[in-house]
C-alpha positions in Angstrom: -7.3 -0.6 17.1 -8.1 0.4 13.5 -5.5 -0.1 10.7 -4.8 3.7 10.4 -4.0 3.9 14.1 -1.8 0.8 14.0 0.4 2.0 11.1 0.6 5.5 12.6 1.7 4.1 15.9 4.3 1.8 14.3 5.6 4.8 12.3 5.9 7.0 15.4 7.5 4.2 17.5 10.2 3.5 14.8 10.5 7.0 13.5 10.0 5.5 10.0 7.7 6.2 7.1 8.8 3.1 5.2 6.4 0.3 4.0 8.7 -2.4 2.8 7.4 -4.3 -0.2 8.3 -8.0 -0.4 8.5 -8.1 -4.2 10.8 -11.1 -4.2 11.6 -13.2 -7.3 12.5 -16.7 -6.0 10.8 -19.6 -7.8 11.0 -22.1 -4.9 8.0 -21.5 -2.6 9.9 -22.6 0.6 12.9 -20.4 -0.2 10.5 -17.5 -1.1 8.8 -17.8 2.3 12.0 -18.0 4.2 13.5 -15.1 2.4 10.4 -13.0 3.0 10.6 -13.8 6.7 14.3 -13.0 6.8 13.7 -9.6 5.2 11.1 -8.8 7.8 13.4 -9.8 10.7 16.2 -7.7 9.2 14.3 -4.5 8.6 11.6 -4.5 11.3 13.3 -1.8 13.4 13.4 0.6 10.4 10.0 0.2 8.7 6.4 0.8 9.8 4.5 -1.8 7.7 4.9 -4.6 5.2 3.3 -4.9 1.8 2.7 -8.2 0.1 1.7 -8.5 -3.5 1.3 -11.3 -6.1 5.0 -12.2 -5.9 4.1 -14.0 -2.6 0.3 -14.3 -2.8 0.3 -16.6 -5.9 3.2 -19.0 -5.1 2.6 -19.4 -1.4 -0.3 -21.4 0.0 -2.4 -20.0 2.8 -0.4 -21.7 5.5 2.9 -20.4 4.3 1.5 -17.0 3.7 0.2 -16.9 7.2 3.7 -17.6 8.5 4.9 -14.4 6.7 2.1 -12.3 8.1 2.6 -13.7 11.6 6.3 -12.9 11.4 5.4 -9.2 10.6 2.9 -9.2 13.4 5.5 -10.5 15.9 7.3 -7.3 15.3 4.1 -5.2 15.5 4.1 -4.4 11.8 0.7 -4.2 10.0 0.6 -6.1 6.7 -1.0 -4.7 3.5 -2.2 -6.9 0.7 -1.5 -5.3 -2.7 -4.0 -6.9 -5.0 -5.5 -3.7 -6.5 -9.0 -5.3 -6.0 -11.5 -4.3 -8.7 -14.5 -6.6 -9.1 -18.1 -7.1 -8.3 -19.1 -7.1 -4.6 -19.4 -10.8 -4.1 -15.9 -11.4 -5.5 -14.5 -8.5 -3.5 -16.1 -9.8 -0.3 -14.8 -13.3 -0.9 -11.2 -12.0 -1.5 -11.1 -9.7 1.4 -12.6 -12.2 3.9 -9.8 -14.7 2.9 -7.2 -12.0 3.4 -8.6 -10.9 6.8 -8.8 -14.5 8.0 -5.1 -14.8 6.9 -4.2 -11.9 9.2 -3.8 -9.1 6.7 -4.5 -5.6 8.1 -5.3 -3.7 4.9 -5.9 -4.2 1.2 -5.2 -1.9 -1.8 -8.2 -1.5 -4.1 -9.0 0.2 -7.5 -11.9 2.5 -7.0 -12.8 2.4 -10.7 -15.4 -0.4 -10.1 -17.5 2.0 -8.0 -19.2 1.7 -4.6 -22.7 0.1 -5.1 -22.4 -3.6 -5.9 -18.7 -2.9 -6.2 -16.3 -2.0 -3.4 -19.0 -0.7 -1.0 -19.7 -3.9 0.9 -16.0 -4.6 1.3 -15.3 -1.1 2.6 -18.0 -1.5 5.2 -17.0 -5.0 6.2 -13.4 -4.0 6.5 -14.1 -1.1 8.8 -16.3 -3.2 10.9 -13.3 -5.5 11.6 -10.8 -2.7 12.1 -9.2 -3.4 8.7 -8.0 -0.8 6.2 -8.9 0.1 2.6 -6.3 1.9 0.5 -7.4 3.2 -2.8 -5.4 3.9 -6.0 -5.3 7.5 -7.1 -2.3 7.4 -9.4 0.3 4.7 -9.9 4.0 5.1 -10.3 4.7 3.7 -13.8 4.8 5.8 -17.0 1.6 4.3 -18.4 -0.4 5.5 -15.4 -1.4 8.6 -17.4 -3.3 6.4 -19.9 -5.8 5.6 -17.2 -5.5 7.6 -14.1 -4.7 10.8 -16.1 -7.7 10.6 -18.4 -9.9 13.6 -18.8 -13.5 12.8 -17.7 -16.7 14.7 -17.5 -18.3 14.8 -14.1 -21.4 17.0 -13.4 -20.8 18.8 -16.6 -17.2 19.8 -16.0 -14.0 18.2 -17.1 -11.6 16.9 -14.5 -9.0 14.1 -14.2 -9.7 10.5 -13.4 -7.4 10.8 -10.4 -9.5 13.6 -9.0 -12.6 11.4 -9.3 -10.7 8.7 -7.3 -9.6 11.1 -4.7 -13.2 12.2 -4.2 -14.2 8.6 -3.9 -11.6 8.1 -1.2 -13.1 11.0 0.7 -16.7 9.9 0.3 -15.9 6.2 1.1 -13.7 7.2 4.2 -10.7 5.3 2.8 -7.7 4.7 5.0 -5.2 5.7 2.4 -4.5 6.8 -1.1 -1.8 5.5 -3.5 0.0 8.3 -5.4 3.2 7.5 -7.2 6.4 9.1 -6.0 7.4 9.6 -9.6 4.9 12.5 -9.7 5.6 14.8 -6.7 3.4 17.6 -8.0 0.5 15.3 -8.0 1.3 14.2 -4.5 1.1 17.9 -3.5 -2.2 18.3 -5.4 -3.8 15.3 -3.7 -2.5 16.4 -0.3 -4.1 19.8 -0.7 -7.4 18.2 -1.6 -7.6 15.7 1.3 -5.1 16.2 4.1 -7.0 13.8 6.3 -6.3 10.7 4.2 -2.7 9.5 4.3 -0.8 9.2 1.1 1.2 6.0 0.3 3.8 6.6 -2.4 5.4 3.8 -4.4 7.9 4.0 -7.3 10.8 5.1 -5.2 14.5 4.7 -6.0 14.4 1.8 -8.6 11.6 3.6 -10.6 13.2 7.0 -10.1 11.1 8.5 -7.3 13.1 10.5 -4.7 12.0 9.7 -1.1 12.8 13.2 0.2 10.9 14.9 -2.7 7.9 12.6 -2.0 7.8 13.6 1.7 8.2 17.3 0.9 5.3 17.0 -1.5 3.1 15.5 1.2 3.6 11.7 1.2 2.9 10.1 4.6 4.3 6.7 3.8 6.9 5.5 1.4 6.4 2.1 -0.3 9.8 0.8 -1.0 10.2 -2.7 -2.4 13.1 -3.7 -4.6 15.6 -1.2 -3.3 15.3 -2.8 0.1 14.2 -6.4 -0.5 16.8 -7.0 -3.2 19.6 -5.2 -1.5 22.7 -7.1 -0.4 21.9 -6.0 3.1 18.2 -5.1 3.4 18.6 -4.0 7.1 21.4 -1.5 6.3 19.5 -0.2 3.3 16.2 0.3 5.2 18.1 2.1 8.0 19.9 4.3 5.5 16.6 5.4 3.9 14.8 5.8 7.2 17.5 8.2 8.5 17.2 10.2 5.3 13.4 10.5 5.4 12.4 11.0 9.0 
């Protein structure tokens, strides 16, 4: 089963749009690993996927990281590697192969690098293995406008960089697009352009994005990290948000 089907199935089974981000700040690797697993166990009934970024990827070795991924898989949750991959094809392939072998189901990439000798080989290799490629269209922080909101000239006409990236997602048959929940109007714009590709929206609650507004604008999945992972009771917080957004 391909990644897009796995996350869609998990979402329907749990009646949840939440992708929980394990953005944990513990310095001790063993404590970090155990806390990540505890969060997964606590929230697994109320989320549809898990996102792992450099908070875990850098401190944990491959063995410990695999334990975290396996814990998510035990609860039938796909796991997304948030590394915003953006390099030449040989490096991209090396990185994604390690991630796939570690059990990850999808990876977040930056489409700026282009397809030929860039992300193209990784997209093709991922799809051959049933893995997912999620592309950035517009991030959730205030400085996103300085890059993703730039005016660019394409084919003699002026458009926004995020529109270029949305078109690349369509052309490359991406499995998802990142559009920050802090910009609901942009979510609606992207949804109108490509309803086929699911939108993953980060920047919720702690960064100011409203989960219900994001869904109303067209977000398919809500990436929520600190508001859940750092909560006194992650399970209760995940359930509260799920019930508000399904």
